[in-house]
C-alpha positions as CSV (number, residue, x, y, z in Angstrom):
1,M,6.4,-11.8,8.1
2,S,6.0,-12.8,4.6
3,G,8.9,-13.2,2.3
4,T,9.4,-12.6,-1.5
5,T,12.7,-13.5,-3.3
6,G,15.2,-12.0,-0.7
7,W,12.7,-9.3,1.0
8,T,10.6,-9.9,4.0
9,T,7.3,-7.9,4.7
10,K,5.6,-7.3,7.8
11,A,2.2,-5.5,8.7
12,V,2.5,-3.8,12.3
13,P,-0.9,-2.5,13.7
14,N,-0.9,1.0,14.5
15,L,-3.8,3.0,16.2
16,S,-7.1,1.4,15.8
17,D,-7.1,0.1,12.4
18,N,-3.9,1.3,10.6
19,Y,-1.1,-0.8,9.2
20,A,2.4,0.5,9.1
21,W,4.7,-1.8,6.9
22,L,8.2,-3.2,7.7
23,L,10.3,-4.2,4.9
24,R,13.5,-6.0,5.1
25,D,16.4,-6.6,2.5
26,E,17.9,-9.6,3.2
27,A,20.9,-9.2,0.7
28,T,21.8,-5.4,2.5
29,G,19.8,-5.7,6.0
30,L,18.6,-2.4,5.1
31,V,15.2,-2.2,7.0
32,A,12.3,0.4,5.8
33,L,9.2,1.4,7.7
34,C,6.1,2.8,5.7
35,D,3.5,5.3,7.3
36,P,4.2,5.2,11.1
37,G,0.8,6.4,12.8
38,E,2.6,6.2,16.1
39,A,6.0,5.0,17.4
40,R,5.6,2.6,20.3
41,A,4.1,-0.3,18.1
42,N,7.1,0.1,15.4
43,L,9.5,0.6,18.0
44,A,8.7,-2.8,19.5
45,A,8.3,-4.5,16.3
46,L,12.0,-3.3,15.2
47,Q,13.1,-5.3,18.3
48,D,12.0,-8.3,16.5
49,M,13.9,-8.0,13.4
50,P,17.3,-9.8,13.0
51,E,19.0,-6.5,13.9
52,P,16.9,-5.3,16.7
53,G,16.5,-1.8,16.6
54,R,17.6,-1.1,12.9
55,L,15.7,1.2,10.6
56,D,17.3,2.7,7.9
57,W,14.3,4.5,6.0
58,V,10.9,5.9,6.9
59,L,8.4,6.0,3.8
60,L,5.5,8.2,3.3
61,T,2.6,7.9,1.1
62,H,0.8,11.1,2.2
63,H,0.1,13.4,5.1
64,H,-2.6,12.6,7.2
65,P,-1.6,12.2,11.0
66,D,-2.6,8.6,11.1
67,H,0.1,7.8,9.0
68,I,2.9,10.3,10.1
69,D,2.3,11.0,13.6
70,G,5.1,8.4,14.6
71,V,7.7,9.7,12.2
72,A,9.6,12.0,14.8
73,E,9.9,9.6,17.6
74,M,11.1,7.1,14.8
75,V,13.7,9.1,13.4
76,S,14.6,10.5,17.0
77,K,15.2,6.8,18.2
78,T,16.7,5.1,15.1
79,G,18.3,7.9,13.2
80,A,16.5,6.6,10.1
81,K,16.1,9.0,7.2
82,V,12.7,10.2,5.7
83,L,11.3,9.9,2.1
84,G,8.0,11.6,0.9
85,A,6.4,13.4,-1.7
86,A,8.1,16.8,-2.7
87,A,4.2,18.1,-3.6
88,D,3.4,17.6,-0.1
89,A,6.6,18.6,1.9
90,H,5.0,21.5,3.3
91,R,2.7,19.2,5.2
92,L,4.8,16.2,6.0
93,P,7.6,15.7,8.6
94,K,11.1,17.0,7.4
95,L,12.1,14.9,4.4
96,D,15.7,13.7,3.4
97,I,14.7,12.8,0.0
98,A,11.8,14.5,-1.5
99,V,10.3,12.5,-4.6
100,K,7.9,13.0,-7.4
101,P,6.2,10.6,-9.6
102,G,8.5,8.9,-12.0
103,D,11.6,9.1,-9.4
104,R,13.1,5.7,-9.0
105,V,15.3,5.9,-5.6
106,P,17.8,3.2,-4.6
107,L,16.7,1.1,-1.8
108,G,19.0,-1.4,-0.8
109,S,19.6,-3.9,-3.5
110,G,16.6,-2.6,-5.2
111,E,14.8,0.7,-5.7
112,I,11.5,2.5,-5.2
113,E,9.7,3.8,-8.0
114,V,7.5,6.7,-7.0
115,L,3.8,6.3,-8.6
116,D,1.5,9.2,-8.6
117,S,-1.6,8.2,-6.9
118,P,-3.9,11.2,-6.0
119,G,-7.4,10.8,-5.3
120,H,-7.4,10.1,-1.3
121,T,-5.2,13.4,-1.1
122,I,-3.8,15.3,-3.9
123,G,-0.1,14.6,-3.1
124,H,-0.4,11.1,-2.4
125,V,2.2,8.6,-3.9
126,A,2.3,5.0,-3.9
127,L,5.8,3.3,-3.7
128,Y,6.7,0.1,-5.6
129,I,9.4,-1.8,-5.0
130,A,9.8,-4.3,-7.7
131,A,12.8,-6.4,-6.2
132,A,10.4,-7.1,-3.0
133,H,7.2,-7.8,-5.5
134,A,5.4,-5.1,-3.2
135,V,3.5,-1.8,-3.7
136,L,3.0,0.3,-0.7
137,A,-0.4,1.5,-1.5
138,G,-1.1,3.8,1.6
139,D,-4.8,4.9,1.3
140,T,-5.3,4.4,-2.4
141,L,-5.7,0.7,-3.1
142,F,-7.4,-1.6,-0.6
143,S,-8.2,-5.2,-0.4
144,L,-11.5,-5.1,-2.0
145,G,-11.9,-1.2,-2.1
146,C,-10.3,2.0,-2.5
147,G,-9.5,5.1,-0.4
148,R,-12.2,8.0,0.5
149,L,-11.8,10.9,-1.9
150,L,-10.8,13.6,0.4
151,E,-9.1,16.0,-1.8
152,G,-8.9,14.7,-5.4
153,T,-11.6,13.7,-7.9
154,P,-13.2,10.3,-9.2
155,A,-11.0,10.6,-12.2
156,D,-7.7,11.4,-10.0
157,M,-8.7,8.1,-8.3
158,Y,-9.6,6.1,-11.6
159,R,-6.3,7.1,-13.2
160,A,-4.3,6.2,-9.7
161,L,-6.1,2.7,-9.7
162,R,-5.2,2.2,-13.4
163,L,-1.7,2.8,-12.8
164,L,-1.4,0.2,-9.8
165,D,-3.3,-2.1,-12.1
166,A,-0.6,-2.1,-14.5
167,L,1.7,-3.7,-12.2
168,P,2.6,-7.4,-12.3
169,G,0.0,-9.7,-10.9
170,D,2.2,-11.4,-8.2
171,T,2.7,-7.7,-6.7
172,L,1.9,-7.8,-2.9
173,V,-0.6,-4.9,-1.9
174,L,0.3,-3.2,1.3
175,P,-2.3,-1.0,2.2
176,G,-2.6,1.4,5.0
177,H,-5.6,-0.1,6.7
178,E,-7.7,-3.1,7.7
179,Y,-10.9,-2.4,6.0
180,T,-11.3,-5.6,4.2
181,E,-14.3,-7.0,5.8
182,S,-16.3,-3.9,5.3
183,N,-15.2,-3.3,1.8
184,A,-16.4,-6.9,1.1
185,R,-19.8,-6.1,2.4
186,F,-19.9,-3.7,-0.2
187,A,-18.2,-5.4,-2.9
188,L,-20.9,-8.4,-2.5
189,T,-23.5,-5.6,-3.3
190,V,-22.0,-4.9,-6.9
191,E,-21.3,-8.4,-7.6
192,P,-23.0,-10.7,-5.7
193,D,-22.8,-13.6,-8.1
194,N,-18.8,-13.3,-8.5
195,A,-17.5,-16.7,-7.0
196,A,-14.0,-15.2,-6.4
197,L,-15.5,-12.6,-4.2
198,K,-17.7,-14.8,-2.3
199,D,-14.8,-17.1,-1.4
200,R,-12.7,-14.0,-0.4
201,A,-15.6,-12.8,1.7
202,A,-15.8,-16.0,3.4
203,E,-11.9,-16.0,4.0
204,V,-11.9,-12.7,5.5
205,R,-14.4,-13.2,7.8
206,E,-12.8,-16.2,9.4
207,L,-9.3,-14.2,9.5
208,R,-10.9,-11.3,11.2
209,K,-12.9,-13.8,13.7
210,A,-9.3,-15.3,14.6
211,G,-7.8,-11.6,15.0
212,L,-5.5,-12.0,12.0
213,A,-4.7,-9.7,9.0
214,T,-6.5,-9.8,5.8
215,V,-3.3,-8.4,4.0
216,P,-1.1,-8.3,2.1
217,T,-3.0,-9.5,-0.8
218,T,-2.2,-9.5,-4.5
219,L,-3.0,-7.5,-7.7
220,D,-4.3,-10.8,-9.1
221,Q,-6.5,-11.5,-6.5
222,E,-7.9,-7.8,-6.3
223,R,-8.3,-7.9,-10.0
224,A,-10.7,-10.9,-9.4
225,T,-12.6,-9.3,-6.5
226,N,-12.4,-5.6,-6.2
227,P,-15.1,-3.6,-7.8
228,F,-12.6,-0.6,-8.2
229,L,-10.2,-2.4,-10.2
230,R,-12.8,-4.3,-12.0
231,A,-14.4,-0.9,-13.1
232,V,-13.8,0.3,-16.7
233,T,-15.1,3.4,-18.7
234,V,-17.3,3.1,-21.7
235,E,-14.4,3.5,-23.8
236,E,-12.7,0.5,-22.4
237,L,-15.5,-1.6,-22.3
238,A,-15.9,-1.2,-26.0
239,E,-12.4,-2.0,-26.3
240,R,-13.0,-5.3,-24.5
241,R,-15.8,-6.1,-26.6
242,A,-13.6,-5.8,-29.7
243,G,-11.3,-8.2,-27.9
244,K,-8.6,-6.2,-26.7
245,D,-7.4,-6.5,-23.0
246,V,-7.5,-3.2,-21.3
247,F,-6.2,-4.8,-18.3
248,K,-2.3,-4.6,-17.9
249,G,0.2,-6.3,-15.8
């Protein structure tokens, strides 16, 4: 479990290669869980928290079964409330709070900012918690990669990635899957001479050999190594050549 200024985050392996994410606000004791694809692993993880078994919120990024199939049991066992996108309410578990992009929802001593992140799915949202210096990216942004386009368009995904790229560089990226090693192989075909990428790929190989997670990562690290954050449009390239920094954050 990693900690950032009063919040802790923990990756909980779910199913074959999913991660659910546990977040705890040390100031209030609030516990939230993002995208439980199953119940058993997450219920077990709750027992290792400072208040064993406590869960206040289940947070959802999108509707795919490997991100929501554990919700009903988590709610029945803990009494947690559920937050998800209003646009996807018809294909998500019952929501206590239905949110839309731009909403800000209190969470412990901080708040969730809801970011529009379609591409993988149309109703996908990313959930930014500034107090935790973390963004729950679901299947939009992975370490060294991005999500497959199953419902949205390349333009949708590009806009979503640029919105995430505008967050502060020290933001922890909490993705929904352990895909970094395979993503690294592709990224190296795009930028074989990127020294930071080569170092990251070597680090990832060693982590996976040891059976360890490769995430969370940070936006700064992804900006240096992830080809999908490093891509720019023709117009943006012209701005860069004119001396303007098109990357924000």
